[in-house]
N, C-alpha and C positions, 0 to 999 in steps of 0.2 A: 324919531322915537325908536328906541331899541326894542327888539323883539323879546319875547319872554325867555328864550333859551340862551341869550347872550349873557355873559358875565357882566356884573355891574362895574367891576374894576377892569380897565382895559388891559392891565398887565397880568391879571390872574391866570389867564389861559397859558401864557408863556411860562409862568412858574410851575403850573401843574404838569406841563409837557416835559420840562426839564427834570422834575422829580421822577416822572415815569421812566425817563431814559436812564436815570442813575440807578434805579432799583430794578434788577432783572427779575423775571418770574422765579418762583420757588423751585419749579421742576428743573430749570436750567442750572440753578445754583447747586441742586443736589447732584446733577450729572457731573458738574465740574469737580465737586469734592470726591465723588466716586472714582472718576478718572485719575485724580491725583493719587488716590490710594493704590489703584492698580498699577500706576506707572512708578510708584515708589520702589527703590531698590530692595531686592530680596536678600536678606543677610543669611548666607549659607554657612553652615558649620563645617569644620574639617571632616566630620563623619560623612557628610553628604558628598564631598569630593572623593573620599575613599570608596564609597559605594559606586559612584559614577565611573571612577577610573578603573576599578576592577571589572565592572560590567563591560566597559569598553574593550578591555583586554580579552575577556571571555567571548564577546561577540566576534572579535577579530579571529580568534582561534576557531570558533564555530563556522565563520564564513569561509575560512581556508579549508575546513574539512568538507564543506558542502560541494566544493569543486573537485574533490578527490573521489576515487572509487571506494573509499572506506566508510562513507556515511551510512549506507545501508548495511545492517548486520548480516553476515553470511555464516558465521560460525562462532563458537564459544558462548560465553554467558550472555552477550548481547543478543545473539540469535535465540538463545533459550528463552529470555524474557519476551522478545518480540514475537516469537512463534506462540508462546503461551497467551499473550495478549490477543493475538489474532484468533486463537481458538475460543477465547472468552467472548469475543465479538460475534463469532459464528454461533454462539449459544451453548457451547460446551463448557459449563461452569465447573464441572468436577468429573473426574474419572472414577469416583467411588473408591479411591485409594487414599492413603495418607499422603499429604502434600510432600512431594519429593524435594521441592525447593520452597522457599518462603514466598507466599502468594501476594504479599502486599504491593510490591512494585509492579507485578504483572497486571493486577487489577487496576492500578493507577494508570498504567499505560493504556489499557483497554478503554478507560474513561476518557483519556485525552484523545485517543484515536476516534472515539465516538463523537466528541465535541468538535475537534479541529480537523478530522480526516486522518487517513493513515500517512505516516511519515515520521521520521525521528527528529525533524527540525524543531517542531513545537515543544516536545519534551526537553530537548537539549537547550532551547532558549529559556524555558522555565528553570532549568537547572543552572543556567548562567546567572539568572536573577538570584537564586538561592545562594550560589557561591559568592556573589557580591555581598549578599546579606551576611554570610559567614565572615568575610573580611571586615564588615562593619562591626560585628560583635567582637572580633579579635581586637579591633581598635578600642572599643569601649571598655573591654576588660583590661587592656593594657593601661589605659588611663585611670581606671578605677583602682587598680592595685598599687598605685603610687600616690596616695592622698596627701602625704606629708611633704612632698617636694614641690618645686615650682611647676605650675600647670603647663607652662610652655615645654618643660622637659618631659613631662608625662605625655603630652601630645606628640612630641618627637618620638618617644618610645613606641607609642601606638602606631604612628605612621610607619616606622621601620618594620614593625610586626606585620602591618597590613600589606606593605610593599613586598615583604618576603612571601606572604601568602599569594599575592597577585602573580608572582613569577615562579611559584612552586609548580614544577612540571606535572607531578601526579594530580594536583588539584585542577590544573588546566585540562588534563586528559579526561578525568572522571566527569568533569562538567560538560563535556561534549559528546559523551557516549551514553548508551542506554544501560546504565548501571545505577543501583540505588545508593551508592556511596555518598553522593552529594547531599542527599536527604538526611542520611545519618549524621554527617558532619555538621550540617546546619542545625538540626535539632539538638545535638550535643552542645554546641556553643551557645545556643539560645537558652537552654536550661542552666548551663554554667553561668551565663550572664545574669539570669534571674536570681541565682543563689548569691552571687557576689555583690550585686547592687543593693540588696536588701540587708539591713542590719539585723532584722528580726527573723525568726524561724518562719517557714511557710505555714500559713493557716490551713484550716480544714478544706476550704474551697480550692485554694491553690494546690494543696497536696493532691486532691482528687484530679484536678486538671493535669498536673505534671505526671501523675501516674498513668492517666489515660493517654497522654502524649507519648510516654515511653512505651506503653503497650502497643499502641498503633504503629509506632516506628519499628517495634520488634517483629511485626509481621512482614517487614521487608528486610531488616538486618537485625539479627538477635543480639549483636554486640552492644546495642544500646542498653541492654539490661544491666550492664556493669555500672550504669549511673545510679541504680537504685541504692547501693551502699552510700553513695555521696548524698543522695536525698535524705536517707535515714540520718546521716550525720548532721545534716543541716537542720533537720527537725529536732533532733535530740540536743545538740550542742549549742545552737544559736539561741539567744534570749527570746522568750515567747512575747507575743504582742500584748497579751493580757497578763497581769500579775496574779489574777485569781485562777485557781484550778489549773495550774500549769501542767501538772502530771496528766490530768484528764485530757487537756487540750492536746498534748503531745501524743498520747496514746490514740486518740481519735484521729489525729492527722496521719499517724502511721497506718492505722486501719484503712483510712480512705485512700492512702497512697497505694496500698496493695490491692484494694478493690478496683481502683482505676487501672492499674497494670493488668489485673485479671480481665477486666472488661475490654481493655484495648486488644489483648491477645486472644480474646474469645473467638473471633472468626476462625482461627487456626485450630485450637483445641476442641471447639465444639464440632467443627467439621470432621476432624480426625476421629473423635470418640463416637459421634452419633452417625455420621454418614459412612465413614470408612471402617467403623468398628475396630479401631486400632488405638491403643493407648499411647499416643504421640502428642507431646505438648505443642510444638511448633511445626517441625518438619522432620521427615525421616532421613534427611540428608545431613550427615554429621561430618562430612569431609572425607576425602579418600584416605587420609592418614589414620583415621579411626578404624578402618577396616583392614589395614595391613597387619597380618599376624604371622606367627612362626609355626602355626599348626598345619600339618599336611591336610587336615580336614576343614580348613577355613572356608568360609562361604561369603567373603566380601567381594566388592567390585574388582579387586585386583586378583584375578584367578591364578596368575602365574608370576610369582616373585622369585626369581632364580636365586639371587643372593640373599639367603635368609639364614638365621642361626641354625647350625647343624647340617647345612647343605654340604660343606666340604667333607664332613665326616661320612655322610651318606654316599657321596660321590666316590670317595676313596674305597669304601666297602664294595660298591658296585663294580669298580674297576678291578678289585682283587678277585671278585667272583666271576669275572669274565663278561660283565655287562658293559655296554657302551659307555665311554667316559663322558659323554655329553648328556647323560640322563638328567632330566629336570623333573621337578615336582609340580604338578599342575592339577588343579581340581576345577571341573566345569562348574559354571554358575547358572542359577536360574536367570531368566530374562528380567529386565527391569519391571516388567508388568506383573511379576509375581513376587513383590517385595514382602508381602504380608507373612 
């Protein structure tokens, strides 16, 4: 007599066991599907290869610079920004004078030094990433401006432009040193790409963001302000997104653009006006050529410019009156600490 737990049909146990073997558990089936998705080939676009290739070139240049004695800045603008960043880290946020140089890059360096430790390698590596992004935007813009031709030809044009940027020696140099030029170039091509890729004019929110981005970048390099006329043209000339109240939409976008630029540059002009009590918009450094004059009573950084208009006439008169023939015109200058 069969026990109660045995199946009534002798072959039923074999059938159930075979079905159990044919159907794996749900968890194992889910793991198999997930692994297939992970192992599926990743389809990279040409823009990804552009970014990776330019980044590789910039990293090689940076690696070669690290084994040379020129990595640490000792003089020039690199030393100026590096020394300023170290003073910010030590707690000297201001000298209560108008900014002599644009402060944005110095404060950025101070933040990077605070997070990653002192050294120019991490800022230079970040700039290498930005420069690779610049090459990516150059490729995208080159493809976007040829919409009516074969896409293959547009991609070839973009690749040629990106390769030219990859081996452009000034771009390689500025990506590896402590200078804000790479940030300016990256923001410039980013904004230009945003304008080109969109058929419609920037809206209110985008105009505010772009103005803020331009203003923040101007605290490091003021040349970015030349993009404002281009943004104004894009807002005024490109078709608006909404067909209703177009004039009001454009005017509000222009107002928000200028408000964003004013807010972005506010760390400079607020400090100069309120802390330094000096009516200076961004910085008191206008370049050495600005201060070269032909007046004997000039008070610029170039205290003795021998070859100036009228010098030959004065020299000849001094020689006729018995004065020494090598007389020069020189006016002493106040120190840099008394710029006000």
